[in-house]
VEXMIDREN-789902 format. One record per residue: x, y, z of N, C-alpha, C in turn; residue in one letter. Coordinates in steps of 0.001 Angstrom, whole numbers, plus 500000, padded with zeros to 6 digits. Layout:
N
X  Y  Z  X  Y  Z  X  Y  Z  A
...
***
This chain:
120
932870  522399  436787  933793  522656  437867  933161  523655  438810  X
933222  523381  440105  932613  524215  441136  933667  525183  441685  X
933376  526539  441682  934337  527539  442139  934216  527818  443630  X
933339  527148  444357  933143  527432  445772  934350  526979  446578  X
934646  527754  447657  935792  527470  448518  935297  527164  449919  X
936024  526349  450642  935694  526034  452031  936644  526848  452895  X
936073  527792  453661  936879  528639  454546  936259  528542  455926  X
937025  528054  456889  936536  527957  458264  935306  527066  458379  X
935204  526028  457579  934082  525109  457667  932850  525574  456923  X
932892  526750  456295  931737  527273  455568  932051  527328  454082  X
931055  527072  453317  931231  527088  451867  930950  528497  451355  X
931929  529058  450693  931784  530405  450139  931707  530305  448633  X
930752  531018  448059  930610  531032  446614  931115  532375  446095  X
931775  532385  444957  932280  533652  444415  931137  534540  443946  X
931406  535820  443881  930394  536762  443402  930278  537945  444342  X
929216  538704  444200  929005  539909  445014  928649  539521  446440  X
929166  540301  447367  928853  540060  448771  927901  541133  449272  X
927234  540888  450391  926384  541883  451021  925011  541948  450399  X
924307  543003  450756  922946  543171  450254  922949  543477  448774  X
921910  543073  448135  921740  543436  446744  921094  544813  446708  X
921628  545735  445918  921049  547091  445901  919612  547051  445413  X
918771  547714  446196  917359  547796  445815  917218  548801  444681  X
916203  548634  443908  915946  549564  442808  915389  550856  443390  X
916254  551853  443569  915846  553127  444147  915565  554098  443008  X
914486  554791  443171  914123  555785  442165  915211  556858  442140  X
915847  557027  441024  916968  557955  440902  916550  559398  441186  X
915360  559791  440750  914894  561165  440995  914687  561416  442485  X
914124  560446  443191  913901  560594  444635  915231  560685  445371  X
916186  559890  444931  917506  559920  445552  918169  561278  445345  X
918081  561807  444145  918653  563127  443865  917966  564211  444691  X
916645  564125  444812  915904  565128  445594  916304  565069  447072  X
916456  563848  447599  916900  563711  449002  918290  564302  449181  X
919136  564080  448220  920493  564612  448276  920480  566145  448254  X
919647  566699  447385  919539  568169  447310  918996  568751  448612  X
917981  568087  449163  917388  568553  450428  918421  568495  451552  X
919168  567411  451597  920219  567273  452605  921258  568380  452458  X
921614  568697  451224  922593  569764  450978  922041  571115  451422  X
920744  571369  451137  920123  572633  451589  920162  572743  453113  X
919814  571649  453790  919818  571662  455260  921223  571865  455800  X
922189  571243  455158  923584  571390  455577  924034  572844  455440  X
923686  573473  454315  924055  574886  454116  923372  575782  455141  X
922119  575486  455476  921399  576291  456470  922055  576153  457841  X
922434  574915  458208  923113  574706  459498  924451  575441  459527  X
925167  575377  458412  926463  576048  458331  926299  577558  458490  X
925277  578111  457844  925012  579549  457937  924705  579951  459372  X
923865  579157  460049  923546  579451  461456  924783  579354  462333  X
925607  578350  462088  926820  578179  462883  927740  579376  462710  X
927892  579839  461465  928752  580996  461222  928180  582264  461863  X
926867  582440  461812  926255  583603  462468  926528  583564  463971  X
926350  582386  464575  926598  582242  466010  928054  582572  466336  X
928972  582042  465549  930393  582290  465807  930752  583759  465617  X
930160  584409  464617  930434  585837  464404  929930  586665  465587  X
928751  586323  466107  928231  587030  467275  929121  586796  468489  X
929598  585568  468629  930487  585239  469743  931787  586033  469660  X
932359  586097  468470  933594  586859  468275  933354  588329  468577  X
932231  588856  468117  931908  590266  468341  931781  590572  469830  X
931090  589705  470552  930921  589947  471992  932258  589843  472718  X
933107  588909  472302  934424  588776  472935  935294  589984  472627  X
935191  590515  471405  935969  591714  471066  935524  592904  471905  X
934205  593033  472136  933715  594119  472997  934244  593944  474425  X
934256  592711  474905  934761  592453  476252  936244  592794  476343  X
936985  592463  475308  938422  592778  475286  938636  594285  475338  X
937846  595031  474573  937968  596504  474577  937671  597065  475961  X
936624  596551  476599  936264  597028  477934  937377  596717  478929  X
937968  595539  478827  939057  595170  479735  940306  596008  479485  X
940570  596337  478222  941726  597194  477921  941545  598587  478516  X
940319  599110  478423  940037  600419  479013  940218  600371  480528  X
939728  599297  481140  939878  599154  482588  941347  599055  482968  X
942125  598300  482201  943554  598167  482460  944257  599513  482350  X
943896  600286  481329  944497  601605  481154  944173  602515  482347  X
942938  602424  482838  942550  603219  483995  943401  602831  485212  X
943593  601521  485418  944406  601078  486557  945858  601511  486404  X
946368  601504  485174  947736  601972  484939  947874  603443  485326  X
946866  604247  484935  946904  605671  485263  946823  605870  486773  X
946010  605067  487446  945918  605174  488907  947274  604858  489543  X
947939  603817  489044  949245  603441  489596  950278  604533  489361  X
950263  605118  488154  951204  606196  487868  950950  607377  488794  X
949682  607695  489050  949353  608807  489940  949825  608503  491361  X
949623  607278  491811  950049  606922  493176  951563  606905  493297  X
952264  606535  492207  953731  606593  492212  954217  608031  492392  X
953415  608996  491928  953768  610408  492068  953279  610967  493401  X
952700  610132  494233  952256  610572  495553  950840  611112  495579  X
950116  610960  494511  948740  611450  494450  947795  610264  494600  X
946689  610482  495282  945665  609441  495382  944511  609855  494484  X
944234  609061  493473  943134  609407  492553  941800  609476  493293  X
940959  610381  492843  939664  610575  493502  938809  609313  493461  X
938972  608530  492403  938188  607289  492312  938548  606330  493435  X
939849  606243  493742  940286  605344  494815  939796  605865  496156  X
939853  607195  496339  939325  607770  497578  937850  607420  497737  X
937106  607544  496643  935677  607227  496686  935459  605757  497018  X
936285  604891  496429  936168  603465  496725  936462  603193  498197  X
937522  603825  498702  937902  603585  500097  936843  604117  501062  X
936354  605327  500813  935333  605878  501708  934039  605095  501582  X
933738  604609  500377  932548  603777  500187  932659  602479  500953  X
933859  601874  500967  934066  600627  501716  933943  600882  503213  X
934493  602021  503671  934407  602333  505103  932954  602541  505512  X
932192  603229  504654  930775  603441  504957  930014  602120  504957  X
930324  601247  504009  929669  599939  503963  929988  599125  505207  X
931251  599175  505642  931642  598433  506847  930912  598969  508072  X
930833  600297  508174  930156  600866  509343  928670  600546  509297  X
928071  600547  508089  926655  600195  507970  926442  598724  508306  X
927353  597867  507860  927231  596446  508152  927362  596192  509652  X
928320  596894  510282  928502  596707  511719  927272  597179  512486  X
926714  598323  512097  925541  598825  512803  924347  597909  512573  X
924209  597363  511358  923091  596454  511104  923297  595144  511849  X
924546  594729  512052  924805  593511  512827  924396  593719  514281  X
924721  594910  514809  924345  595194  516191  922833  595195  516346  X
922148  595749  515347  920685  595765  515402  920133  594343  515346  X
920691  593505  514467  920220  592132  514348  920473  591363  515634  X
921655  591574  516224  921972  590882  517476  921001  591316  518562  X
920705  592620  518613  919759  593127  519599  918378  592529  519400  X
917953  592405  518178  916635  591838  517890  916588  590379  518283  X
917645  589624  517981  917629  588189  518318  917663  587997  519819  X
918391  588870  520523  918407  588764  521979  917031  589110  522548  X
916378  590095  521972  915029  590472  522436  914067  589333  522162  X
914194  588677  521043  913307  587563  520713  913542  586379  521646  X
914796  586106  522019  915076  584969  522891  914635  585277  524323  X
914679  586537  524729  914278  586896  526079  912757  586944  526223  X
912021  587064  525134  910568  587181  525219  909927  585848  525570  X
910616  584755  525462  910040  583437  525773  910108  583249  527208  X
***
């Protein structure tokens, strides 16, 4: 008696399907597995080191931002009391000096470009 079946016009025989497993040396397979595990652990260790460094740098940034926020809070409290903190005065006078320097350098540049265009 034949156990083969006809499915979709093709004759199928019972038994194992797919490739037949090749005779793989068991010791070589185990060694490859161990090597793969070592590499996986090394990658995991590097990933954790990278993440720890990232967390550390972000924590430092958070601390710096908290200090800056506290400074701004103190400036606001001082201004609410009618006092202008010296740091803000320095910032304002520095901006005014920068603006005046920029304006004077613009005038010099305009003068130079006009002199260059008139020389032709």
